CHARMM internal coordinates of N, CA and C (Angstrom, degrees):
IC EDIT
DIST 1 N 1 CA 1.4485
DIST 1 CA 1 C 1.5268
ANGL 1 N 1 CA 1 C 108.82
DIST 1 C 2 N 1.3047
ANGL 1 CA 1 C 2 N 115.52
DIHE 1 N 1 CA 1 C 2 N 135.97
DIST 2 N 2 CA 1.4518
ANGL 1 C 2 N 2 CA 121.28
DIHE 1 CA 1 C 2 N 2 CA -179.90
DIST 2 CA 2 C 1.5240
ANGL 2 N 2 CA 2 C 109.86
DIHE 1 C 2 N 2 CA 2 C -108.14
DIST 2 C 3 N 1.3152
ANGL 2 CA 2 C 3 N 115.85
DIHE 2 N 2 CA 2 C 3 N 142.50
DIST 3 N 3 CA 1.4555
ANGL 2 C 3 N 3 CA 120.80
DIHE 2 CA 2 C 3 N 3 CA 177.02
DIST 3 CA 3 C 1.5229
ANGL 3 N 3 CA 3 C 112.02
DIHE 2 C 3 N 3 CA 3 C -86.67
DIST 3 C 4 N 1.3397
ANGL 3 CA 3 C 4 N 116.66
DIHE 3 N 3 CA 3 C 4 N -7.00
DIST 4 N 4 CA 1.4518
ANGL 3 C 4 N 4 CA 121.02
DIHE 3 CA 3 C 4 N 4 CA 179.62
DIST 4 CA 4 C 1.5224
ANGL 4 N 4 CA 4 C 109.99
DIHE 3 C 4 N 4 CA 4 C -85.14
DIST 4 C 5 N 1.3217
ANGL 4 CA 4 C 5 N 116.02
DIHE 4 N 4 CA 4 C 5 N 145.57
DIST 5 N 5 CA 1.4597
ANGL 4 C 5 N 5 CA 121.48
DIHE 4 CA 4 C 5 N 5 CA 177.33
DIST 5 CA 5 C 1.5341
ANGL 5 N 5 CA 5 C 109.40
DIHE 4 C 5 N 5 CA 5 C -73.06
DIST 5 C 6 N 1.3356
ANGL 5 CA 5 C 6 N 117.55
DIHE 5 N 5 CA 5 C 6 N 160.67
DIST 6 N 6 CA 1.4675
ANGL 5 C 6 N 6 CA 119.96
DIHE 5 CA 5 C 6 N 6 CA 177.73
DIST 6 CA 6 C 1.5368
ANGL 6 N 6 CA 6 C 113.55
DIHE 5 C 6 N 6 CA 6 C -54.41
DIST 6 C 7 N 1.3388
ANGL 6 CA 6 C 7 N 119.79
DIHE 6 N 6 CA 6 C 7 N -41.31
DIST 7 N 7 CA 1.4752
ANGL 6 C 7 N 7 CA 117.74
DIHE 6 CA 6 C 7 N 7 CA 176.80
DIST 7 CA 7 C 1.5356
ANGL 7 N 7 CA 7 C 112.47
DIHE 6 C 7 N 7 CA 7 C -63.02
DIST 7 C 8 N 1.3213
ANGL 7 CA 7 C 8 N 117.52
DIHE 7 N 7 CA 7 C 8 N -38.07
DIST 8 N 8 CA 1.4627
ANGL 7 C 8 N 8 CA 119.23
DIHE 7 CA 7 C 8 N 8 CA 178.55
DIST 8 CA 8 C 1.5235
ANGL 8 N 8 CA 8 C 111.26
DIHE 7 C 8 N 8 CA 8 C -69.87
DIST 8 C 9 N 1.3167
ANGL 8 CA 8 C 9 N 117.72
DIHE 8 N 8 CA 8 C 9 N -35.52
DIST 9 N 9 CA 1.4664
ANGL 8 C 9 N 9 CA 120.35
DIHE 8 CA 8 C 9 N 9 CA 176.00
DIST 9 CA 9 C 1.5280
ANGL 9 N 9 CA 9 C 110.23
DIHE 8 C 9 N 9 CA 9 C -63.55
DIST 9 C 10 N 1.3299
ANGL 9 CA 9 C 10 N 116.60
DIHE 9 N 9 CA 9 C 10 N -40.97
DIST 10 N 10 CA 1.4660
ANGL 9 C 10 N 10 CA 120.36
DIHE 9 CA 9 C 10 N 10 CA 177.25
DIST 10 CA 10 C 1.5248
ANGL 10 N 10 CA 10 C 110.29
DIHE 9 C 10 N 10 CA 10 C -64.24
DIST 10 C 11 N 1.3249
ANGL 10 CA 10 C 11 N 117.03
DIHE 10 N 10 CA 10 C 11 N -41.92
DIST 11 N 11 CA 1.4632
ANGL 10 C 11 N 11 CA 121.83
DIHE 10 CA 10 C 11 N 11 CA 177.81
DIST 11 CA 11 C 1.5280
ANGL 11 N 11 CA 11 C 110.55
DIHE 10 C 11 N 11 CA 11 C -58.82
DIST 11 C 12 N 1.3243
ANGL 11 CA 11 C 12 N 116.46
DIHE 11 N 11 CA 11 C 12 N -47.57
DIST 12 N 12 CA 1.4636
ANGL 11 C 12 N 12 CA 121.04
DIHE 11 CA 11 C 12 N 12 CA -179.16
DIST 12 CA 12 C 1.5331
ANGL 12 N 12 CA 12 C 111.26
DIHE 11 C 12 N 12 CA 12 C -63.41
DIST 12 C 13 N 1.3213
ANGL 12 CA 12 C 13 N 116.92
DIHE 12 N 12 CA 12 C 13 N -39.27
DIST 13 N 13 CA 1.4631
ANGL 12 C 13 N 13 CA 120.88
DIHE 12 CA 12 C 13 N 13 CA 179.61
DIST 13 CA 13 C 1.5254
ANGL 13 N 13 CA 13 C 110.90
DIHE 12 C 13 N 13 CA 13 C -65.55
DIST 13 C 14 N 1.3241
ANGL 13 CA 13 C 14 N 117.04
DIHE 13 N 13 CA 13 C 14 N -42.91
DIST 14 N 14 CA 1.4663
ANGL 13 C 14 N 14 CA 120.03
DIHE 13 CA 13 C 14 N 14 CA 179.01
DIST 14 CA 14 C 1.5353
ANGL 14 N 14 CA 14 C 109.86
DIHE 13 C 14 N 14 CA 14 C -65.81
DIST 14 C 15 N 1.3170
ANGL 14 CA 14 C 15 N 117.57
DIHE 14 N 14 CA 14 C 15 N -39.16
DIST 15 N 15 CA 1.4692
ANGL 14 C 15 N 15 CA 120.61
DIHE 14 CA 14 C 15 N 15 CA 176.97
DIST 15 CA 15 C 1.5229
ANGL 15 N 15 CA 15 C 110.49
DIHE 14 C 15 N 15 CA 15 C -59.95
DIST 15 C 16 N 1.2961
ANGL 15 CA 15 C 16 N 116.62
DIHE 15 N 15 CA 15 C 16 N -43.08
DIST 16 N 16 CA 1.4618
ANGL 15 C 16 N 16 CA 121.66
DIHE 15 CA 15 C 16 N 16 CA -176.99
DIST 16 CA 16 C 1.5264
ANGL 16 N 16 CA 16 C 111.65
DIHE 15 C 16 N 16 CA 16 C -72.56
DIST 16 C 17 N 1.3266
ANGL 16 CA 16 C 17 N 116.76
DIHE 16 N 16 CA 16 C 17 N -43.68
DIST 17 N 17 CA 1.4703
ANGL 16 C 17 N 17 CA 121.69
DIHE 16 CA 16 C 17 N 17 CA -173.56
DIST 17 CA 17 C 1.5273
ANGL 17 N 17 CA 17 C 113.68
DIHE 16 C 17 N 17 CA 17 C -87.95
DIST 17 C 18 N 1.3097
ANGL 17 CA 17 C 18 N 116.90
DIHE 17 N 17 CA 17 C 18 N -22.07
DIST 18 N 18 CA 1.4755
ANGL 17 C 18 N 18 CA 124.31
DIHE 17 CA 17 C 18 N 18 CA 179.75
DIST 18 CA 18 C 1.5264
ANGL 18 N 18 CA 18 C 115.03
DIHE 17 C 18 N 18 CA 18 C 75.08
DIST 18 C 19 N 1.3428
ANGL 18 CA 18 C 19 N 118.24
DIHE 18 N 18 CA 18 C 19 N -7.50
DIST 19 N 19 CA 1.4627
ANGL 18 C 19 N 19 CA 120.85
DIHE 18 CA 18 C 19 N 19 CA 175.21
DIST 19 CA 19 C 1.5221
ANGL 19 N 19 CA 19 C 109.58
DIHE 18 C 19 N 19 CA 19 C -137.77
DIST 19 C 20 N 1.3266
ANGL 19 CA 19 C 20 N 115.70
DIHE 19 N 19 CA 19 C 20 N 153.03
DIST 20 N 20 CA 1.4564
ANGL 19 C 20 N 20 CA 120.98
DIHE 19 CA 19 C 20 N 20 CA 177.61
DIST 20 CA 20 C 1.5276
ANGL 20 N 20 CA 20 C 109.51
DIHE 19 C 20 N 20 CA 20 C -67.82
DIST 20 C 21 N 1.3203
ANGL 20 CA 20 C 21 N 116.92
DIHE 20 N 20 CA 20 C 21 N -38.21
DIST 21 N 21 CA 1.4641
ANGL 20 C 21 N 21 CA 120.99
DIHE 20 CA 20 C 21 N 21 CA -179.39
DIST 21 CA 21 C 1.5347
ANGL 21 N 21 CA 21 C 111.00
DIHE 20 C 21 N 21 CA 21 C -59.74
DIST 21 C 22 N 1.3137
ANGL 21 CA 21 C 22 N 117.01
DIHE 21 N 21 CA 21 C 22 N -49.50
DIST 22 N 22 CA 1.4639
ANGL 21 C 22 N 22 CA 120.55
DIHE 21 CA 21 C 22 N 22 CA -179.53
DIST 22 CA 22 C 1.5277
ANGL 22 N 22 CA 22 C 111.38
DIHE 21 C 22 N 22 CA 22 C -66.59
DIST 22 C 23 N 1.3206
ANGL 22 CA 22 C 23 N 116.98
DIHE 22 N 22 CA 22 C 23 N -37.73
DIST 23 N 23 CA 1.4673
ANGL 22 C 23 N 23 CA 120.82
DIHE 22 CA 22 C 23 N 23 CA 177.78
DIST 23 CA 23 C 1.5258
ANGL 23 N 23 CA 23 C 110.26
DIHE 22 C 23 N 23 CA 23 C -64.30
DIST 23 C 24 N 1.3252
ANGL 23 CA 23 C 24 N 116.84
DIHE 23 N 23 CA 23 C 24 N -40.65
DIST 24 N 24 CA 1.4609
ANGL 23 C 24 N 24 CA 120.79
DIHE 23 CA 23 C 24 N 24 CA 178.60
DIST 24 CA 24 C 1.5295
ANGL 24 N 24 CA 24 C 110.41
DIHE 23 C 24 N 24 CA 24 C -62.36
DIST 24 C 25 N 1.3204
ANGL 24 CA 24 C 25 N 116.52
DIHE 24 N 24 CA 24 C 25 N -42.65
DIST 25 N 25 CA 1.4703
ANGL 24 C 25 N 25 CA 120.05
DIHE 24 CA 24 C 25 N 25 CA 177.03
DIST 25 CA 25 C 1.5215
ANGL 25 N 25 CA 25 C 110.98
DIHE 24 C 25 N 25 CA 25 C -61.46
DIST 25 C 26 N 1.3142
ANGL 25 CA 25 C 26 N 116.83
DIHE 25 N 25 CA 25 C 26 N -43.00
DIST 26 N 26 CA 1.4660
ANGL 25 C 26 N 26 CA 121.61
DIHE 25 CA 25 C 26 N 26 CA -178.80
DIST 26 CA 26 C 1.5323
ANGL 26 N 26 CA 26 C 111.33
DIHE 25 C 26 N 26 CA 26 C -64.23
DIST 26 C 27 N 1.3294
ANGL 26 CA 26 C 27 N 116.64
DIHE 26 N 26 CA 26 C 27 N -38.31
DIST 27 N 27 CA 1.4681
ANGL 26 C 27 N 27 CA 121.65
DIHE 26 CA 26 C 27 N 27 CA -176.91
DIST 27 CA 27 C 1.5306
ANGL 27 N 27 CA 27 C 113.21
DIHE 26 C 27 N 27 CA 27 C -90.50
DIST 27 C 28 N 1.3325
ANGL 27 CA 27 C 28 N 116.81
DIHE 27 N 27 CA 27 C 28 N -3.22
DIST 28 N 28 CA 1.4610
ANGL 27 C 28 N 28 CA 122.04
DIHE 27 CA 27 C 28 N 28 CA -176.56
DIST 28 CA 28 C 1.5257
ANGL 28 N 28 CA 28 C 110.87
DIHE 27 C 28 N 28 CA 28 C 59.04
DIST 28 C 29 N 1.3296
ANGL 28 CA 28 C 29 N 115.22
DIHE 28 N 28 CA 28 C 29 N 45.24
DIST 29 N 29 CA 1.4531
ANGL 28 C 29 N 29 CA 123.32
DIHE 28 CA 28 C 29 N 29 CA 177.82
DIST 29 CA 29 C 1.5224
ANGL 29 N 29 CA 29 C 108.85
DIHE 28 C 29 N 29 CA 29 C -126.86
DIST 29 C 30 N 1.3316
ANGL 29 CA 29 C 30 N 116.14
DIHE 29 N 29 CA 29 C 30 N 170.30
DIST 30 N 30 CA 1.4535
ANGL 29 C 30 N 30 CA 119.91
DIHE 29 CA 29 C 30 N 30 CA 172.54
DIST 30 CA 30 C 1.5281
ANGL 30 N 30 CA 30 C 108.90
DIHE 29 C 30 N 30 CA 30 C -82.63
DIST 30 C 31 N 1.3281
ANGL 30 CA 30 C 31 N 115.55
DIHE 30 N 30 CA 30 C 31 N 161.17
DIST 31 N 31 CA 1.4615
ANGL 30 C 31 N 31 CA 119.66
DIHE 30 CA 30 C 31 N 31 CA 176.54
DIST 31 CA 31 C 1.5230
ANGL 31 N 31 CA 31 C 110.29
DIHE 30 C 31 N 31 CA 31 C -61.23
DIST 31 C 32 N 1.3136
ANGL 31 CA 31 C 32 N 116.46
DIHE 31 N 31 CA 31 C 32 N -37.55
DIST 32 N 32 CA 1.4618
ANGL 31 C 32 N 32 CA 121.24
DIHE 31 CA 31 C 32 N 32 CA 179.08
DIST 32 CA 32 C 1.5206
ANGL 32 N 32 CA 32 C 111.05
DIHE 31 C 32 N 32 CA 32 C -60.76
DIST 32 C 33 N 1.3285
ANGL 32 CA 32 C 33 N 117.24
DIHE 32 N 32 CA 32 C 33 N -42.59
DIST 33 N 33 CA 1.4645
ANGL 32 C 33 N 33 CA 120.89
DIHE 32 CA 32 C 33 N 33 CA -179.74
DIST 33 CA 33 C 1.5253
ANGL 33 N 33 CA 33 C 111.03
DIHE 32 C 33 N 33 CA 33 C -64.46
DIST 33 C 34 N 1.3189
ANGL 33 CA 33 C 34 N 117.09
DIHE 33 N 33 CA 33 C 34 N -41.30
DIST 34 N 34 CA 1.4709
ANGL 33 C 34 N 34 CA 120.12
DIHE 33 CA 33 C 34 N 34 CA 178.84
DIST 34 CA 34 C 1.5198
ANGL 34 N 34 CA 34 C 109.95
DIHE 33 C 34 N 34 CA 34 C -65.70
DIST 34 C 35 N 1.3171
ANGL 34 CA 34 C 35 N 117.04
DIHE 34 N 34 CA 34 C 35 N -44.47
DIST 35 N 35 CA 1.4654
ANGL 34 C 35 N 35 CA 121.02
DIHE 34 CA 34 C 35 N 35 CA 178.87
DIST 35 CA 35 C 1.5232
ANGL 35 N 35 CA 35 C 111.01
DIHE 34 C 35 N 35 CA 35 C -60.76
DIST 35 C 36 N 1.3232
ANGL 35 CA 35 C 36 N 117.67
DIHE 35 N 35 CA 35 C 36 N -42.66
DIST 36 N 36 CA 1.4584
ANGL 35 C 36 N 36 CA 121.01
DIHE 35 CA 35 C 36 N 36 CA 179.21
DIST 36 CA 36 C 1.5245
ANGL 36 N 36 CA 36 C 110.99
DIHE 35 C 36 N 36 CA 36 C -63.39
DIST 36 C 37 N 1.3220
ANGL 36 CA 36 C 37 N 117.34
DIHE 36 N 36 CA 36 C 37 N -39.41
DIST 37 N 37 CA 1.4640
ANGL 36 C 37 N 37 CA 120.31
DIHE 36 CA 36 C 37 N 37 CA 179.01
DIST 37 CA 37 C 1.5228
ANGL 37 N 37 CA 37 C 111.15
DIHE 36 C 37 N 37 CA 37 C -66.49
DIST 37 C 38 N 1.3134
ANGL 37 CA 37 C 38 N 116.94
DIHE 37 N 37 CA 37 C 38 N -39.37
DIST 38 N 38 CA 1.4759
ANGL 37 C 38 N 38 CA 120.29
DIHE 37 CA 37 C 38 N 38 CA 177.07
DIST 38 CA 38 C 1.5259
ANGL 38 N 38 CA 38 C 109.83
DIHE 37 C 38 N 38 CA 38 C -64.87
DIST 38 C 39 N 1.3148
ANGL 38 CA 38 C 39 N 117.06
DIHE 38 N 38 CA 38 C 39 N -44.21
DIST 39 N 39 CA 1.4728
ANGL 38 C 39 N 39 CA 120.42
DIHE 38 CA 38 C 39 N 39 CA 179.53
DIST 39 CA 39 C 1.5199
ANGL 39 N 39 CA 39 C 111.41
DIHE 38 C 39 N 39 CA 39 C -63.59
DIST 39 C 40 N 1.3303
ANGL 39 CA 39 C 40 N 117.01
DIHE 39 N 39 CA 39 C 40 N -38.66
DIST 40 N 40 CA 1.4633
ANGL 39 C 40 N 40 CA 121.00
DIHE 39 CA 39 C 40 N 40 CA 176.98
DIST 40 CA 40 C 1.5211
ANGL 40 N 40 CA 40 C 110.07
DIHE 39 C 40 N 40 CA 40 C -60.80
DIST 40 C 41 N 1.3159
ANGL 40 CA 40 C 41 N 116.52
DIHE 40 N 40 CA 40 C 41 N -44.67
DIST 41 N 41 CA 1.4589
ANGL 40 C 41 N 41 CA 121.27
DIHE 40 CA 40 C 41 N 41 CA 179.04
DIST 41 CA 41 C 1.5247
ANGL 41 N 41 CA 41 C 110.50
DIHE 40 C 41 N 41 CA 41 C -64.27
DIST 41 C 42 N 1.3259
ANGL 41 CA 41 C 42 N 117.55
DIHE 41 N 41 CA 41 C 42 N -44.07
DIST 42 N 42 CA 1.4650
ANGL 41 C 42 N 42 CA 120.91
DIHE 41 CA 41 C 42 N 42 CA 179.09
DIST 42 CA 42 C 1.5249
ANGL 42 N 42 CA 42 C 111.19
DIHE 41 C 42 N 42 CA 42 C -62.50
DIST 42 C 43 N 1.3250
ANGL 42 CA 42 C 43 N 117.48
DIHE 42 N 42 CA 42 C 43 N -40.29
DIST 43 N 43 CA 1.4772
ANGL 42 C 43 N 43 CA 120.27
DIHE 42 CA 42 C 43 N 43 CA 177.96
DIST 43 CA 43 C 1.5250
ANGL 43 N 43 CA 43 C 111.14
DIHE 42 C 43 N 43 CA 43 C -65.48
DIST 43 C 44 N 1.3302
ANGL 43 CA 43 C 44 N 116.50
DIHE 43 N 43 CA 43 C 44 N -42.71
DIST 44 N 44 CA 1.4702
ANGL 43 C 44 N 44 CA 118.66
DIHE 43 CA 43 C 44 N 44 CA -177.87
DIST 44 CA 44 C 1.5194
ANGL 44 N 44 CA 44 C 111.73
DIHE 43 C 44 N 44 CA 44 C -68.13
DIST 44 C 45 N 1.3269
ANGL 44 CA 44 C 45 N 117.36
DIHE 44 N 44 CA 44 C 45 N -30.57
DIST 45 N 45 CA 1.4689
ANGL 44 C 45 N 45 CA 121.20
DIHE 44 CA 44 C 45 N 45 CA 178.23
DIST 45 CA 45 C 1.5218
ANGL 45 N 45 CA 45 C 112.07
DIHE 44 C 45 N 45 CA 45 C -91.44
DIST 45 C 46 N 1.3328
ANGL 45 CA 45 C 46 N 116.71
DIHE 45 N 45 CA 45 C 46 N -9.23
DIST 46 N 46 CA 1.4634
ANGL 45 C 46 N 46 CA 123.19
DIHE 45 CA 45 C 46 N 46 CA -179.04
DIST 46 CA 46 C 1.5277
ANGL 46 N 46 CA 46 C 111.65
DIHE 45 C 46 N 46 CA 46 C 55.43
DIST 46 C 47 N 1.3412
ANGL 46 CA 46 C 47 N 115.40
DIHE 46 N 46 CA 46 C 47 N 47.74
DIST 47 N 47 CA 1.4529
ANGL 46 C 47 N 47 CA 121.09
DIHE 46 CA 46 C 47 N 47 CA 178.72
DIST 47 CA 47 C 1.5228
ANGL 47 N 47 CA 47 C 109.93
DIHE 46 C 47 N 47 CA 47 C -155.58
DIST 47 C 48 N 1.3093
ANGL 47 CA 47 C 48 N 116.60
DIHE 47 N 47 CA 47 C 48 N 166.11
DIST 48 N 48 CA 1.4590
ANGL 47 C 48 N 48 CA 122.76
DIHE 47 CA 47 C 48 N 48 CA 174.30
DIST 48 CA 48 C 1.5164
ANGL 48 N 48 CA 48 C 108.09
DIHE 47 C 48 N 48 CA 48 C -98.17
DIST 48 C 49 N 1.3293
ANGL 48 CA 48 C 49 N 116.90
DIHE 48 N 48 CA 48 C 49 N 128.83
DIST 49 N 49 CA 1.4598
ANGL 48 C 49 N 49 CA 121.17
DIHE 48 CA 48 C 49 N 49 CA -176.62
DIST 49 CA 49 C 1.5252
ANGL 49 N 49 CA 49 C 112.97
DIHE 48 C 49 N 49 CA 49 C -98.73
DIST 49 C 50 N 1.3319
ANGL 49 CA 49 C 50 N 116.81
DIHE 49 N 49 CA 49 C 50 N -25.35
DIST 50 N 50 CA 1.4588
ANGL 49 C 50 N 50 CA 121.22
DIHE 49 CA 49 C 50 N 50 CA -177.48
DIST 50 CA 50 C 1.5150
ANGL 50 N 50 CA 50 C 111.31
DIHE 49 C 50 N 50 CA 50 C -131.15
DIST 50 C 51 N 1.3195
ANGL 50 CA 50 C 51 N 115.19
DIHE 50 N 50 CA 50 C 51 N 149.43
DIST 51 N 51 CA 1.4531
ANGL 50 C 51 N 51 CA 122.42
DIHE 50 CA 50 C 51 N 51 CA 166.39
DIST 51 CA 51 C 1.5178
ANGL 51 N 51 CA 51 C 104.52
DIHE 50 C 51 N 51 CA 51 C -100.25
DIST 51 C 52 N 1.3071
ANGL 51 CA 51 C 52 N 116.49
DIHE 51 N 51 CA 51 C 52 N 118.94
DIST 52 N 52 CA 1.4491
ANGL 51 C 52 N 52 CA 121.43
DIHE 51 CA 51 C 52 N 52 CA -175.13
DIST 52 CA 52 C 1.5197
ANGL 52 N 52 CA 52 C 110.49
DIHE 51 C 52 N 52 CA 52 C -92.74
DIST 52 C 53 N 1.3288
ANGL 52 CA 52 C 53 N 116.96
DIHE 52 N 52 CA 52 C 53 N 135.26
DIST 53 N 53 CA 1.4581
ANGL 52 C 53 N 53 CA 121.67
DIHE 52 CA 52 C 53 N 53 CA 176.87
DIST 53 CA 53 C 1.5172
ANGL 53 N 53 CA 53 C 108.90
DIHE 52 C 53 N 53 CA 53 C -149.12
DIST 53 C 54 N 1.3014
ANGL 53 CA 53 C 54 N 116.67
DIHE 53 N 53 CA 53 C 54 N 171.66
DIST 54 N 54 CA 1.4657
ANGL 53 C 54 N 54 CA 120.23
DIHE 53 CA 53 C 54 N 54 CA 177.32
DIST 54 CA 54 C 1.5241
ANGL 54 N 54 CA 54 C 111.13
DIHE 53 C 54 N 54 CA 54 C -66.17
DIST 54 C 55 N 1.3067
ANGL 54 CA 54 C 55 N 117.24
DIHE 54 N 54 CA 54 C 55 N -24.38
DIST 55 N 55 CA 1.4675
ANGL 54 C 55 N 55 CA 121.42
DIHE 54 CA 54 C 55 N 55 CA -179.67
DIST 55 CA 55 C 1.5249
ANGL 55 N 55 CA 55 C 112.44
DIHE 54 C 55 N 55 CA 55 C -79.74
DIST 55 C 56 N 1.3233
ANGL 55 CA 55 C 56 N 117.15
DIHE 55 N 55 CA 55 C 56 N -13.60
DIST 56 N 56 CA 1.4597
ANGL 55 C 56 N 56 CA 120.20
DIHE 55 CA 55 C 56 N 56 CA 179.65
DIST 56 CA 56 C 1.5152
ANGL 56 N 56 CA 56 C 111.08
DIHE 55 C 56 N 56 CA 56 C 138.33
DIST 56 C 57 N 1.3062
ANGL 56 CA 56 C 57 N 114.62
DIHE 56 N 56 CA 56 C 57 N -164.39
DIST 57 N 57 CA 1.4630
ANGL 56 C 57 N 57 CA 121.73
DIHE 56 CA 56 C 57 N 57 CA -176.79
DIST 57 CA 57 C 1.5266
ANGL 57 N 57 CA 57 C 108.74
DIHE 56 C 57 N 57 CA 57 C -109.16
DIST 57 C 58 N 1.3238
ANGL 57 CA 57 C 58 N 115.93
DIHE 57 N 57 CA 57 C 58 N 124.90
DIST 58 N 58 CA 1.4622
ANGL 57 C 58 N 58 CA 121.59
DIHE 57 CA 57 C 58 N 58 CA 177.86
DIST 58 CA 58 C 1.5218
ANGL 58 N 58 CA 58 C 108.69
DIHE 57 C 58 N 58 CA 58 C -111.24
DIST 58 C 59 N 1.3073
ANGL 58 CA 58 C 59 N 116.33
DIHE 58 N 58 CA 58 C 59 N 139.47
DIST 59 N 59 CA 1.4615
ANGL 58 C 59 N 59 CA 120.88
DIHE 58 CA 58 C 59 N 59 CA -179.62
DIST 59 CA 59 C 1.5226
ANGL 59 N 59 CA 59 C 111.60
DIHE 58 C 59 N 59 CA 59 C -73.38
DIST 59 C 60 N 1.3130
ANGL 59 CA 59 C 60 N 115.86
DIHE 59 N 59 CA 59 C 60 N 139.86
DIST 60 N 60 CA 1.4570
ANGL 59 C 60 N 60 CA 121.96
DIHE 59 CA 59 C 60 N 60 CA 169.48
DIST 60 CA 60 C 1.5357
ANGL 60 N 60 CA 60 C 106.76
DIHE 59 C 60 N 60 CA 60 C -81.78
DIST 60 C 61 N 1.3166
ANGL 60 CA 60 C 61 N 118.74
DIHE 60 N 60 CA 60 C 61 N 170.37
DIST 61 N 61 CA 1.4741
ANGL 60 C 61 N 61 CA 119.47
DIHE 60 CA 60 C 61 N 61 CA 175.22
DIST 61 CA 61 C 1.5364
ANGL 61 N 61 CA 61 C 112.32
DIHE 60 C 61 N 61 CA 61 C -56.64
DIST 61 C 62 N 1.3286
ANGL 61 CA 61 C 62 N 116.70
DIHE 61 N 61 CA 61 C 62 N -36.16
DIST 62 N 62 CA 1.4607
ANGL 61 C 62 N 62 CA 120.03
DIHE 61 CA 61 C 62 N 62 CA 177.43
DIST 62 CA 62 C 1.5260
ANGL 62 N 62 CA 62 C 111.12
DIHE 61 C 62 N 62 CA 62 C -67.21
DIST 62 C 63 N 1.3379
ANGL 62 CA 62 C 63 N 115.97
DIHE 62 N 62 CA 62 C 63 N -38.31
DIST 63 N 63 CA 1.4555
ANGL 62 C 63 N 63 CA 121.04
DIHE 62 CA 62 C 63 N 63 CA 176.75
DIST 63 CA 63 C 1.5164
ANGL 63 N 63 CA 63 C 111.70
DIHE 62 C 63 N 63 CA 63 C -64.50
DIST 63 C 64 N 1.3346
ANGL 63 CA 63 C 64 N 116.38
DIHE 63 N 63 CA 63 C 64 N -39.04
DIST 64 N 64 CA 1.4665
ANGL 63 C 64 N 64 CA 120.22
DIHE 63 CA 63 C 64 N 64 CA 177.56
DIST 64 CA 64 C 1.5257
ANGL 64 N 64 CA 64 C 111.00
DIHE 63 C 64 N 64 CA 64 C -64.17
DIST 64 C 65 N 1.3245
ANGL 64 CA 64 C 65 N 116.79
DIHE 64 N 64 CA 64 C 65 N -38.84
DIST 65 N 65 CA 1.4741
ANGL 64 C 65 N 65 CA 120.69
DIHE 64 CA 64 C 65 N 65 CA 178.20
DIST 65 CA 65 C 1.5301
ANGL 65 N 65 CA 65 C 110.31
DIHE 64 C 65 N 65 CA 65 C -64.72
DIST 65 C 66 N 1.3393
ANGL 65 CA 65 C 66 N 116.79
DIHE 65 N 65 CA 65 C 66 N -41.82
DIST 66 N 66 CA 1.4627
ANGL 65 C 66 N 66 CA 119.95
DIHE 65 CA 65 C 66 N 66 CA 179.07
DIST 66 CA 66 C 1.5262
ANGL 66 N 66 CA 66 C 110.60
DIHE 65 C 66 N 66 CA 66 C -66.52
DIST 66 C 67 N 1.3134
ANGL 66 CA 66 C 67 N 117.06
DIHE 66 N 66 CA 66 C 67 N -38.05
DIST 67 N 67 CA 1.4700
ANGL 66 C 67 N 67 CA 120.41
DIHE 66 CA 66 C 67 N 67 CA 178.36
DIST 67 CA 67 C 1.5206
ANGL 67 N 67 CA 67 C 110.90
DIHE 66 C 67 N 67 CA 67 C -61.35
DIST 67 C 68 N 1.3164
ANGL 67 CA 67 C 68 N 117.09
DIHE 67 N 67 CA 67 C 68 N -41.86
DIST 68 N 68 CA 1.4776
ANGL 67 C 68 N 68 CA 119.92
DIHE 67 CA 67 C 68 N 68 CA 176.51
DIST 68 CA 68 C 1.5180
ANGL 68 N 68 CA 68 C 111.13
DIHE 67 C 68 N 68 CA 68 C -62.43
DIST 68 C 69 N 1.3260
ANGL 68 CA 68 C 69 N 116.89
DIHE 68 N 68 CA 68 C 69 N -37.21
DIST 69 N 69 CA 1.4583
ANGL 68 C 69 N 69 CA 121.66
DIHE 68 CA 68 C 69 N 69 CA 179.19
DIST 69 CA 69 C 1.5305
ANGL 69 N 69 CA 69 C 111.07
DIHE 68 C 69 N 69 CA 69 C -66.76
DIST 69 C 70 N 1.3301
ANGL 69 CA 69 C 70 N 115.94
DIHE 69 N 69 CA 69 C 70 N -40.26
DIST 70 N 70 CA 1.4734
ANGL 69 C 70 N 70 CA 119.28
DIHE 69 CA 69 C 70 N 70 CA -178.05
DIST 70 CA 70 C 1.5126
ANGL 70 N 70 CA 70 C 110.65
DIHE 69 C 70 N 70 CA 70 C -69.50
END
COOR INIT
IC SEED 1 N 1 CA 1 C
IC BUILD
């Protein structure tokens, strides 16, 4: 059992895997589900957590702060 919410679990998976695709595979979810969970978390925190690019997902300073918290 995890004490982290599904959006935080998705955030942690993307941080670890560096891509939404790999995080989705790790969590046994679709890419859409992982993206929606990240967006939900970003909306609730009113900030952007990742810089998205073709090379992968990079943490913003706010994302780095949340990662330390998790």
